[in-house]
C-alpha positions in Angstrom: -4.8 17.9 -14.9 -3.2 16.9 -18.0 -1.5 20.8 -18.5 0.0 22.7 -15.8 0.9 26.5 -15.9 4.6 27.0 -16.2 6.8 29.5 -14.1 7.7 32.6 -16.1 9.9 35.7 -15.5 9.0 39.0 -17.3 10.0 42.8 -17.9 7.7 45.1 -16.3 5.6 46.4 -19.4 5.7 42.7 -21.3 3.2 40.3 -21.9 2.4 36.5 -20.3 0.5 34.1 -21.1 -0.3 30.8 -18.7 -1.9 27.8 -19.8 -3.5 24.8 -18.3 -5.7 21.7 -19.5 -7.8 19.1 -17.5 -9.3 16.0 -18.9 -12.2 14.3 -17.5 -16.1 12.8 -17.9 -17.8 15.0 -19.2 -14.9 16.9 -20.6 -14.0 20.0 -17.8 -15.5 23.5 -20.2 -15.1 26.0 -16.9 -11.6 27.5 -16.0 -10.9 29.7 -13.1 -7.6 31.5 -12.4 -5.9 32.7 -9.4 -3.6 35.1 -8.5 -1.9 34.3 -5.0 -4.8 32.3 -4.2 -7.4 34.9 -4.7 -10.1 34.4 -7.5 -9.3 36.8 -10.5 -11.9 39.3 -11.8 -13.8 38.0 -15.0 -12.8 41.3 -16.5 -8.9 40.6 -15.7 -8.9 36.8 -17.4 -10.5 35.1 -20.3 -13.1 32.5 -20.2 -11.0 29.5 -20.6 -7.7 27.5 -20.3 -5.4 30.7 -21.4 -4.2 33.7 -19.2 -3.0 36.3 -20.9 -1.7 39.3 -19.1 -0.9 42.3 -20.9 1.9 45.4 -19.7 2.5 43.6 -16.6 3.4 45.8 -13.5 5.3 44.9 -10.5 2.5 44.3 -8.6 1.2 41.1 -10.5 3.9 39.0 -9.8 3.6 36.1 -7.7 1.6 32.5 -8.3 -0.9 31.6 -10.6 -3.0 28.8 -10.9 -5.9 27.8 -12.3 -9.3 25.3 -11.6 -10.9 23.5 -13.8 -14.6 22.2 -13.1 -17.3 19.7 -14.6 -20.7 18.2 -13.2 -18.1 15.7 -11.9 -16.1 17.8 -9.7 -13.5 20.2 -9.6 -9.1 20.0 -9.7 -6.1 22.5 -9.5 -3.6 22.7 -11.2 -0.1 23.5 -9.5 1.2 26.8 -8.8 3.4 28.7 -11.4 5.5 31.5 -10.4 5.5 34.8 -12.4 8.4 37.1 -11.7 8.6 40.8 -13.1 11.4 42.5 -13.1 12.0 46.4 -13.1 13.3 48.0 -16.5 17.1 47.3 -16.5 16.9 44.7 -13.6 18.6 41.2 -14.7 17.0 38.1 -13.9 20.7 36.2 -14.1 23.1 38.2 -12.4 26.7 37.9 -13.7 28.3 37.3 -10.1 28.3 33.5 -9.4 26.7 32.5 -6.2 28.6 30.8 -3.5 29.4 26.9 -3.9 32.3 25.4 -2.1 34.0 22.0 -2.8 36.4 20.0 -0.2 39.9 19.9 -1.1 42.2 16.7 -1.0 43.4 16.4 2.8 46.9 17.3 2.3 46.3 20.6 0.8 46.8 23.4 3.7 44.0 24.8 5.4 43.1 28.5 4.8 42.9 31.1 7.5 40.0 30.0 9.0 41.1 26.4 9.3 38.8 25.1 6.4 39.7 23.2 3.8 36.6 24.3 1.3 37.3 26.4 -2.0 34.8 28.7 -3.4 34.4 27.2 -6.8 30.9 29.4 -7.6 27.7 28.3 -9.1 25.3 29.9 -11.6 21.6 29.2 -9.9 19.7 27.5 -12.5 16.6 30.0 -12.9 14.4 30.9 -15.6 15.5 34.1 -17.5 13.5 36.7 -18.7 11.3 35.9 -21.9 10.4 38.4 -24.6 7.6 38.4 -27.3 9.0 35.6 -29.3 9.6 33.2 -26.2 7.4 30.1 -25.4 3.5 30.7 -23.6 4.1 28.1 -21.4 1.2 26.4 -23.4 3.0 23.1 -24.0 6.2 23.8 -25.9 9.7 23.5 -24.7 11.1 26.1 -22.5 13.0 28.8 -23.2 16.5 30.5 -21.6 17.8 29.9 -18.4 20.7 31.2 -15.9 23.7 29.3 -16.7 27.6 29.1 -16.8 29.3 31.2 -19.3 32.4 31.4 -18.5 35.1 29.6 -16.4 38.8 29.7 -15.5 41.4 27.3 -14.1 42.9 28.3 -10.8 46.0 26.5 -9.3 46.3 25.7 -5.9 49.1 25.2 -3.9 48.6 21.7 -2.4 51.6 19.3 -0.8 54.4 20.5 -2.9 52.4 20.4 -6.3 49.8 22.9 -8.1 46.6 21.6 -7.9 44.0 22.6 -10.8 40.8 24.0 -10.3 38.1 24.9 -12.7 35.8 27.7 -11.0 32.9 29.8 -12.4 34.1 33.0 -13.3 30.8 34.4 -15.0 26.9 33.4 -15.5 24.5 34.4 -18.2 21.3 33.1 -20.0 21.6 30.4 -22.6 18.8 27.5 -23.6 17.6 25.8 -20.6 19.1 22.2 -20.2 15.9 19.4 -20.8 17.5 16.6 -18.4 15.9 13.1 -18.4 14.0 12.5 -15.5 13.5 9.0 -14.7 12.6 6.4 -11.6 13.8 3.5 -11.5 13.2 0.3 -8.8 12.8 -3.0 -8.6 9.0 -4.7 -7.5 9.1 -7.6 -4.8 6.4 -9.6 -3.3 5.7 -7.7 0.3 5.9 -11.2 2.0 8.6 -13.4 0.4 10.6 -10.7 -1.6 9.9 -12.8 -4.9 10.5 -10.6 -7.8 7.5 -9.7 -10.3 8.6 -11.0 -13.2 7.8 -9.4 -16.4 4.8 -7.3 -15.0 2.8 -5.0 -16.8 3.5 -1.2 -16.0 1.2 0.9 -17.0 1.1 5.3 -16.7 -2.7 6.4 -16.9 -4.1 3.8 -19.0 -1.4 3.3 -21.5 1.1 0.5 -21.4 4.8 1.7 -21.3 6.6 -1.1 -20.5 7.6 -4.7 -18.3 9.4 -5.4 -15.2 12.6 -7.5 -15.7 13.7 -10.7 -14.4 14.3 -9.5 -11.2 11.7 -7.2 -10.9 13.6 -4.0 -12.1 12.0 -1.4 -14.0 13.0 2.4 -15.5 10.3 4.8 -16.3 10.9 8.1 -18.0 8.8 10.8 -16.4 6.6 12.3 -19.3 7.4 16.4 -19.8 4.7 18.5 -17.4 4.3 15.4 -15.1 3.2 16.7 -11.4 1.8 13.2 -10.3 3.7 10.2 -11.6 1.0 7.6 -10.8 2.2 3.8 -12.3 0.0 0.7 -11.9 1.9 -2.8 -11.7 0.0 -5.9 -12.5 0.8 -9.4 -12.0 0.3 -11.1 -15.4 -0.3 -14.5 -13.6 -2.7 -12.5 -11.5 -0.7 -14.0 -7.9 -1.0 -10.3 -6.4 -3.3 -7.7 -6.1 -2.6 -4.8 -8.8 -0.7 -2.2 -7.1 -0.9 1.8 -7.7 1.9 4.5 -6.8 2.4 7.6 -6.8 6.3 7.9 -7.3 8.2 10.4 -6.7 10.8 11.9 -9.1 13.2 14.5 -9.2 11.9 17.3 -11.9 15.9 18.3 -11.9 17.2 15.1 -14.1 18.6 12.1 -13.0 16.6 9.0 -11.6 15.4 8.3 -8.2 15.1 4.6 -6.7 12.0 3.1 -5.2 11.1 -0.4 -4.1 7.2 -1.5 -4.6 5.6 -4.2 -2.8 3.2 -5.8 -4.0 0.5 -7.3 -1.7 -0.1 -11.5 -2.6 -3.8 -12.0 -3.1 -5.5 -14.2 -0.4 -6.3 -17.9 -1.4 -10.1 -18.0 -2.7 -12.8 -20.0 -0.7 -15.8 -21.3 -2.4 -19.2 -19.5 -1.7 -22.8 -20.4 -2.8 -24.2 -17.6 -4.9 -27.7 -18.3 -4.1 -26.9 -18.0 -0.2 -26.3 -14.8 1.7 -22.4 -14.6 2.4 -20.2 -12.7 5.1 -16.8 -12.2 4.6 -14.1 -10.8 7.4 -12.0 -7.9 6.7 -9.1 -8.2 8.5 -9.1 -11.0 10.9 -5.3 -12.2 10.8 -2.7 -12.6 13.7 -5.3 -13.4 16.3 -7.1 -9.6 15.9 -10.8 -9.5 15.9 -11.6 -8.1 12.5 -12.1 -4.4 11.0 -15.2 -5.4 9.5 -16.9 -7.4 7.3 -18.2 -7.8 3.6 -21.9 -8.8 3.3 -23.1 -10.5 -0.1 -26.7 -11.2 0.0 -28.4 -13.7 -2.1 -28.0 -13.1 -5.6 -25.5 -10.6 -5.3 -23.4 -12.1 -8.1 -23.5 -11.1 -11.4 -22.5 -11.4 -14.7 -21.1 -8.7 -16.8 -24.3 -8.8 -19.0 -26.3 -8.5 -16.0 -27.5 -11.8 -15.2 -27.8 -13.1 -11.5 -25.0 -16.3 -10.9 -26.7 -18.4 -8.4 -23.5 -21.3 -9.0 -20.3 -21.4 -6.9 -18.2 -18.4 -7.0 -14.4 -18.6 -6.2 -14.2 -15.4 -4.1 -10.7 -13.7 -3.3 -10.7 -10.7 -0.5 -7.4 -9.6 0.5 -7.3 -6.6 3.3 -4.5 -4.7 4.1 -4.4 -4.3 7.9 -3.2 -0.9 9.0 -2.6 -2.4 12.9 0.2 -4.2 11.0 2.9 -1.4 10.5 4.8 -3.9 8.0 2.0 -3.5 5.4 2.3 0.2 4.8 5.1 -0.4 2.6 2.7 -2.2 -0.1 -0.1 0.1 0.3 -1.6 1.6 -3.2 -1.7 5.3 -3.9 -0.4 8.0 -1.4 -4.1 8.2 0.1 -5.5 11.5 -1.2 -8.8 12.7 -2.4 -9.6 15.8 -4.5 -12.2 17.8 -2.4 -15.2 20.0 -3.7 -13.0 22.9 -4.4 -10.3 20.9 -6.6 -7.7 20.5 -3.9 -5.8 17.5 -3.7 -6.2 16.5 0.7 -5.5 13.7 2.2 -7.1 10.8 3.9 -6.4 8.5 6.7 -6.9 4.7 6.4 -8.6 2.0 8.7 -8.0 -0.4 6.0 -8.0 -1.5 2.1 -9.5 -4.3 0.4 -9.8 -5.7 -3.4 -12.1 -8.4 -4.3 -12.0 -10.8 -7.0 -14.9 -12.8 -8.1 -14.9 -15.5 -10.4 -17.4 -18.5 -11.4 -16.1 -21.7 -10.3 -16.2 -23.7 -12.7 -15.1 -21.0 -16.1 -12.6 -18.7 -14.1 -15.1 -15.9 -15.7 -14.7 -12.7 -13.7 -17.8 -11.4 -11.9 -19.6 -8.6 -10.7 -22.0 -7.4 -7.9 -25.1 -5.9 -7.2 -25.5 -3.7 -3.8 -23.3 -5.5 -1.4 -22.9 -4.1 2.3 -19.5 -3.0 4.0 -19.8 -3.3 7.8 -17.1 -1.9 10.0 -16.7 -2.2 13.7 -16.9 0.5 15.8 -14.7 -0.3 18.6 -11.9 -0.2 15.9 -12.1 3.3 15.3 -10.1 4.6 17.4 -10.4 8.6 17.5 -14.2 9.2 18.7 -14.4 12.1 16.1 -13.4 9.9 12.8 -17.1 7.8 13.6 -19.1 10.6 12.3 -16.5 11.4 9.1 -16.0 7.4 7.4 -16.8 6.7 3.9 -16.1 4.4 1.6 -13.8 4.9 -1.4 -12.3 3.2 -4.4 -9.1 3.5 -6.0 -9.1 5.2 -9.5 -6.5 3.3 -11.4 -5.3 6.1 -13.5 -5.3 9.4 -11.6 -4.1 7.4 -8.1 -6.9 9.6 -6.3 -9.6 7.9 -4.2 -13.2 8.5 -4.9 -15.9 8.2 -2.5 -18.3 5.7 -2.8 -20.6 6.3 -0.3 -20.9 7.4 3.8 -20.9 4.7 6.5 -23.5 5.1 9.2 -24.2 3.5 12.3 -26.3 0.7 12.8 -26.7 -1.8 15.6 -26.2 -5.2 15.2 -25.5 -8.3 16.9 -22.8 -10.9 15.6 -22.5 -13.3 18.5 -24.4 -14.5 21.3 -21.6 -13.0 23.8 -21.5 -9.9 23.0 -23.3 -6.9 21.6 -21.1 -4.5 18.7 -22.2 -1.7 17.0 -21.2 -1.1 13.0 -21.0 1.4 10.6 -22.8 0.4 7.3 -22.3 1.3 4.1 -23.5 0.1 0.4 -21.7 -0.6 -3.1 -22.0 -2.3 -6.1 -18.5 -4.0 -7.6 -18.5 -3.6 -11.5 -15.0 -3.2 -11.9 -11.8 -4.6 -10.2 -10.8 -1.8 -7.9 -9.0 -1.3 -4.1 -11.7 -0.5 -2.0 -10.6 1.8 1.7 -12.5 2.5 4.7 -10.9 6.0 5.4 -11.4 9.4 6.8 -11.0 12.9 5.6 -8.3 14.5 8.2 -7.7 18.7 8.3 -5.3 18.2 11.2 -2.2 18.7 9.3 1.5 19.7 9.2 4.6 19.7 7.5 8.1 17.9 8.9 11.2 19.7 7.7 14.2 17.3 7.1 17.7 17.2 5.2 19.9 14.9 4.2 23.7 15.0 4.4 27.0 13.6 3.2 28.5 13.1 5.8 27.7 13.5 10.0 29.2 17.3 10.2 26.0 18.3 8.7 27.7 21.2 6.9 25.2 23.1 4.9 27.1 22.9 1.8 27.3 19.1 2.0 23.2 18.5 1.8 22.3 15.5 -0.4 19.9 16.0 -3.3 17.7 13.3 -4.8 17.4 11.1 -1.2 14.1 9.7 -1.0 12.2 10.7 2.6 9.3 8.7 3.4 7.1 9.4 6.8 4.5 6.9 7.7 2.0 8.5 10.1 1.4 6.4 13.4 -1.3 6.0 16.1 0.5 5.7 19.6 -1.8 3.6 22.1 -2.3 5.7 24.9 0.8 5.8 27.2 3.0 4.3 25.2 4.4 6.5 22.3 6.9 4.0 21.0 4.3 1.1 20.6 1.9 2.3 17.9 -1.0 0.4 17.1 -1.7 1.4 13.4 -0.3 3.6 10.4 -2.7 5.9 9.0 -0.9 7.3 5.8 2.2 7.6 4.1 4.1 10.0 1.8 7.5 10.5 0.3 9.3 13.5 -1.3 12.8 13.8 -2.5 15.1 16.2 -1.1 16.0 19.2 -3.2 18.9 21.9 -2.7 17.3 22.8 0.9 15.9 19.6 2.2 12.4 18.2 1.8 9.0 19.2 3.6 6.9 16.1 4.5 2.9 16.4 5.0 1.8 14.8 8.4 -1.1 14.5 10.6 -0.4 16.4 13.9 -2.6 17.9 16.6 -2.2 20.8 18.7 -4.0 19.5 21.7 -2.3 16.0 22.4 1.3 16.0 21.2 1.4 12.3 20.9 -2.1 11.9 19.1 -0.1 11.4 15.8 3.7 10.3 15.8 5.6 9.8 12.6 8.4 7.2 11.2 11.0 8.7 9.0 13.6 6.5 6.7 15.8 7.8 3.8 17.2 6.3 1.1 19.2 6.9 -2.0 19.7 4.5 -4.9 18.6 1.8 -2.6 21.3 2.5 0.1 19.6 3.7 3.7 20.8 6.6 4.8 21.5 6.6 8.9 20.0 8.7 11.6 21.0 10.3 14.1 21.2 8.5 17.5 18.9 9.5 20.5 20.8 7.3 23.4 22.4 7.2 25.5 21.1 10.5 25.5 19.8 13.3 23.3 22.1 15.9 21.6 20.2 18.8 20.0 23.1 19.9 18.3 23.4 16.6 16.1 19.9 16.3 16.0 19.0 19.5 14.5 16.0 20.5 16.7 16.7 22.6 19.8 15.3 22.0 23.4 12.5 22.0 24.8 10.4 21.5 21.4 12.9 18.2 20.8 11.8 16.8 24.2 8.1 17.6 23.4 8.7 15.8 19.5 9.8 12.6 21.6 12.5 11.5 19.1 13.9 8.1 19.1 15.9 6.4 16.4 14.6 3.0 15.8 18.0 1.4 17.9 16.7 3.5 20.9 15.7 0.5 23.0 17.9 -2.4 21.3 21.2 -1.4 19.8 21.3 -4.7 17.6 18.3 -3.0 15.5 19.0 -0.6 12.5 19.8 2.7 12.9 18.1 4.1 9.7 14.9 5.8 11.2 13.2 7.6 13.8 9.8 8.5 15.0 8.7 11.3 16.5 5.8 12.9 17.9 4.0 15.3 15.0 3.4 18.2 17.7 1.7 20.9 15.8 3.7 24.0 16.6 2.0 26.7 19.3 2.4 30.3 17.4 2.6 31.7 20.6 5.6 29.5 22.0 8.8 31.3 20.6 10.5 28.0 20.9 7.9 26.2 18.1 8.3 29.0 15.8 11.4 28.0 14.2 10.8 24.5 12.8 11.0 21.4 12.4 7.3 20.8 12.5 5.5 23.5 10.5 1.5 24.4 10.2 -0.1 23.2 7.2 -0.9 26.7 5.9 3.0 27.9 6.5 4.3 25.5 3.3 6.3 28.2 2.0 8.2 29.0 4.8 9.3 25.3 5.5 10.5 25.2 1.9 12.8 28.5 2.3 13.7 27.6 6.1 17.5 28.5 6.7 19.8 25.6 7.1 20.1 27.2 10.6 16.4 26.5 11.6 15.3 23.6 13.6 15.3 20.3 10.8 15.4 16.5 11.4 18.6 14.8 9.7 19.9 11.5 7.9 23.4 11.3 6.8 25.5 8.8 4.7 27.7 6.7 6.4 30.9 7.2 4.0 33.7 9.0 6.1 36.2 6.8 4.3 35.6 8.1 0.9 36.7 11.4 -0.6 36.1 12.8 -4.6 37.6 15.5 -6.0 36.9 16.5 -9.5 39.0 19.5 -11.7 35.4 20.6 -12.9 33.1 20.8 -10.0 30.0 18.6 -10.7 26.9 18.1 -8.0 26.0 14.6 -9.1 22.3 15.3 -7.3 21.9 18.4 -9.9 22.6 17.1 -13.3 21.9 21.0 -14.3 25.1 21.6 -12.5 27.5 19.9 -15.1 29.6 22.1 -17.6 30.8 20.9 -20.8 34.8 20.8 -20.4 37.5 18.4 -22.0 38.5 18.2 -17.7 34.9 17.0 -17.3 35.0 13.7 -15.1 31.5 12.8 -16.7 31.6 13.8 -20.2 27.8 13.1 -21.1 25.2 14.7 -19.4 22.6 12.0 -20.5 24.6 8.9 -19.7 26.7 8.5 -16.8 29.2 5.4 -16.8 30.9 4.9 -13.8 34.1 2.5 -13.6 35.7 0.9 -10.9 38.9 -1.4 -10.3 38.9 -4.0 -7.4 41.8 -4.1 -5.2 43.0 -6.9 -2.5 45.2 -5.8 0.3 46.9 -8.6 2.2 47.7 -6.3 5.4 46.9 -6.2 9.0 44.4 -3.1 8.8 42.4 -1.5 6.3 44.6 0.9 4.2 43.1 3.9 2.1 43.6 3.8 -1.8 43.8 6.4 -4.3 43.3 6.8 -8.1 44.8 9.3 -9.6 43.3 10.3 -13.0 44.7 12.2 -15.6 44.7 12.4 -19.5 46.6 9.0 -21.3 46.0 9.5 -25.1 43.7 12.7 -26.1 45.9 15.7 -27.2 43.7 18.4 -25.0 43.6 16.4 -21.9 47.2 14.4 -21.9 49.0 14.6 -18.7 46.4 16.6 -17.3 44.4 16.0 -14.4 40.6 15.1 -14.2 40.2 14.3 -10.4 40.8 12.1 -7.5 39.7 9.4 -5.6 40.1 8.1 -2.1 38.3 4.7 -1.2 39.2 2.8 2.3 39.6 -0.9 2.0 36.8 -3.0 3.8 37.9 -6.1 5.7 36.7 -9.2 4.4 35.5 -11.1 7.4 36.0 -14.7 6.2 40.0 -14.2 5.3 42.5 -13.4 7.9 44.6 -10.3 7.6 43.1 -9.3 4.1 40.5 -6.4 2.8 39.3 -5.3 -0.4 39.2 -1.6 -2.1 36.9 -1.0 -4.8 38.2 2.3 -6.3 36.2 4.5 -8.4 38.5 5.7 -11.8 37.5 8.0 -15.0 36.1 5.6 -17.7 38.1 5.6 -20.8 36.1 7.0 -23.8 34.7 9.8 -25.6 35.2 13.5 -24.3 32.5 15.9 -24.1 33.2 17.5 -27.7 32.3 13.2 -28.8 35.0 13.6 -31.5 38.2 11.7 -30.3 38.6 8.7 -27.3 40.5 9.1 -25.0 42.5 6.8 -22.5 42.3 7.8 -19.3 46.0 7.2 -17.4 45.0 5.6 -13.8 47.3 4.9 -11.4 46.2 3.2 -8.1 48.2 3.6 -5.0 47.3 2.1 -1.4 48.6 4.6 1.2 50.8 2.7 3.2 53.7 0.6 3.0 52.5 -1.7 0.3 54.1 -3.0 -2.6 52.3 -4.7 -5.9 52.4 -8.7 -5.6 49.8 -9.9 -8.3 47.8 -8.3 -11.7 44.6 -10.2 -12.7 46.2 -12.3 -15.6 43.2 -11.3 -18.0 43.6 -7.6 -17.6 47.5 -7.5 -18.0 46.5 -9.4 -21.2 44.1 -7.0 -22.2 46.2 -4.1 -21.4 49.2 -5.9 -23.8 46.8 -6.5 -26.7 45.8 -2.7 -26.6 49.0 -0.5 -26.4 50.2 1.9 -25.5 51.2 0.3 -22.0 51.4 2.1 -19.5 54.7 2.4 -16.8 54.3 0.1 -14.1 58.0 0.3 -12.5 56.9 1.5 -9.2 56.0 -1.6 -7.1 54.1 0.8 -4.3 51.5 1.3 -7.3 49.5 -0.3 -10.2 49.3 1.8 -13.5 47.1 1.5 -16.6 45.5 3.1 -19.4 41.8 2.6 -18.8 40.1 -0.2 -20.7 38.4 1.3 -23.5 36.1 -1.4 -23.3 33.4 -2.4 -20.5 35.2 -5.6 -19.0 33.8 -7.5 -15.9 34.5 -9.4 -12.9 37.0 -11.5 -14.4 39.2 -8.6 -15.3 38.6 -7.0 -12.1 36.8 -4.0 -13.8 33.6 -3.4 -13.2 31.6 -0.7 -15.5 27.8 0.4 -15.3 26.1 2.9 -17.1 23.0 4.7 -16.2 20.9 7.8 -16.7 21.8 9.0 -12.7 25.6 9.0 -11.9 25.3 8.2 -8.1 22.9 4.8 -9.1 25.5 3.9 -11.8 28.0 3.8 -9.2 26.0 2.3 -6.5 25.5 -0.8 -8.7 29.1 -0.9 -9.4 30.1 -0.8 -6.1 27.6 -3.7 -5.1 29.5 -5.5 -8.0 32.6 -4.5 -7.1 32.1 -5.8 -3.7 30.1 -9.3 -4.6 32.9 -10.3 -7.3 30.3 -10.9 -9.9 29.1 -9.3 -13.1 25.6 -9.1 -12.1 25.1 -10.0 -8.5 25.2 -7.3 -5.2 26.5 -7.4 -1.9 27.5 -5.1 1.0 30.0 -7.6 2.2 33.4 -7.4 0.9 34.8 -10.7 -0.9 38.1 -9.7 -1.3 39.6 -12.1 -3.2 36.7 -12.5 -5.8 37.0 -10.6 -9.1 40.0 -8.7 -8.0 42.0 -6.6 -10.4 45.5 -5.9 -8.6 46.8 -7.2 -4.8 49.2 -5.5 -3.1 51.0 -6.9 0.1 50.9 -4.0 3.0 53.0 -4.0 6.3 53.5 -1.3 9.3 56.2 0.8 7.9 59.4 1.5 10.6 58.8 4.6 12.4 59.8 7.5 10.9 60.2 6.2 7.5 57.7 7.9 4.9 55.2 5.6 2.8 55.7 5.7 -1.0 52.4 7.6 -0.9 53.4 10.1 1.4 56.6 10.5 -0.9 54.2 11.2 -3.9 52.3 14.2 -1.9 55.8 15.6 -0.7 58.1 15.2 -3.1 56.2 14.2 -6.4 58.6 14.9 -8.8 61.0 12.7 -7.1 59.0 9.9 -6.1 
């Protein structure tokens, strides 16, 4: 499906047109349109890929999707929502929705004990279109709800007034068109070696290369529903990897680690003899099956039989090794006869590479046999449904090659084994799969939070949640015998719903292993020991007990805390305890997606209790559509985000909070006006005694949102304690003196500068990274800052490397205020 219908809003009585388009061989000619899942009568639709509805009535609201078909099969489009408003009804109310931001810790709490302030937001929903608006047939989008007016509030805070911009009015305007990106790194699954300068394909089109360190950036084409990327090693050391990459439709970038499977060393075969190659004999296990190649099976592309020496490499991805899940290709889905994309459950994938022994020319095969050992099929009902599949590299979907049927056979004298046997011909280099379609499906609700408080308004968006389906050993739910499939979903404002296999009869028939990453950073799961806390985990008893929740460090505290495992127990509709999540039946996807934060769900959180950010103009970094153009915006350009950090070394007996205060420095519209505050706790250097370091964000100098004049941000860096400045980086001091004006640096308890307009580097103690995703830019800059280099990355603080300013701090006498506290209580005096 290359064009999907788009969501639209209309007023009753208006007209609307939906479009879809499919490609294929042969070209699909038949299109069918559905309203809320029901096929529209022929008189209500026109044959073809357009659906025009005239004189809309309220009952015509709902979801619309199309199905295209040909002799080759069928495919569904994604559904599009049609909203039909009554005459006079507004699609974008002028009153903003609530949206809370946390005020600095020195601000007084309100009557309810909260330090949160409602700044309002406008939902980025589509506005009602008119006759002249785009029809949704490939043209740019029309109008969306957005901010029409903001106003400045001043909040009493620690003896001064804290400025804060709040949304005062919403209205319709042109829809934002943010860039949608997927970034990441491609490495070997076994050694972590980067794929250097590998080819990247979208469909059949080459779109670029990986970098020297395996890094890549893919811009997601408009109207993409499934982003299928193929990574190819030019040196042919690795099996081609095809990944369905999750992305955030609202803009910005999502980070992905891609693992490639190393090709198995080739063996020499005699093409004139019958040969058998085992599939999955590693680690002392019995093979899952074997590939049987009869004499004369090898063919040149011309069709001529090749009977010479064949260099054969058959690489098997064995799901009995849970560690191989990250290297598996595609998302294990196929298109059924109705055109729906539905999941498969794998028993193993293999790729083949046959070449002539002398010339190295690629070979094909005539009919060959795939034999599968039935003792390796752990669910008896799967024996009747086992099929052989091959992966289409352009669509990322598996296509049926044949059915595996029972056939008796003895392979060794001492044992008699039964096999499933299937036939195929290998005409092109594809990945093959031993799979069964699985219809026992559910959804798992997961949310990610910015901290352990799990406040609904502090959810993180843009987090990649990954779920691997496992099958446990009977009686040992923590010791899975194999993985069956995997899925990744990006969290939105209301979390994420991940598809998973489930069972209503046996709660532990399927289990799931779940992880969460944000820009390459792993989030933490809620603890399961020494005892379960339902309030923290987010699931009430007794359902929590049935799920058997266990964090990855449950039995060994030295293991990571970044994953959890549950039994995917299908909810019993007759049990009231199981009707409120976190597992939802497959037909209840909408209920899962719209579930309130108070409903049962599973949780991850970011371990960043020692960080605080305050922007005068609120902006949610996970939702680029929340950006507002204002002179006081921390990020002046919504298409490009430049993150700046300064490295502070602190010599003292403990870790200290360090604040950067950022105000306008040289621009006439913002001079002396606050942009925002950043608080960061210093991190101890494990190699140096009584020394810690802090990587403190500050607002970069540069053009403001009107792109007319540069502002040199006036940045003050103040440690919270009895501290005095003892050293400033010589190169940074020289740079600042050569680029006047110089900031007043009279007080030894702080460091003040007019921020550099140039992206300096570790030699100056300044770290600058530009990216289309603000969080990713910050993560990369922090990693370089910790490492003290301009191109490295570390999570361990190296406090004496690449430092800008050094403070010596000591414990102050009782009753004496620090300079930081005096700044809060009596700023003018201080």
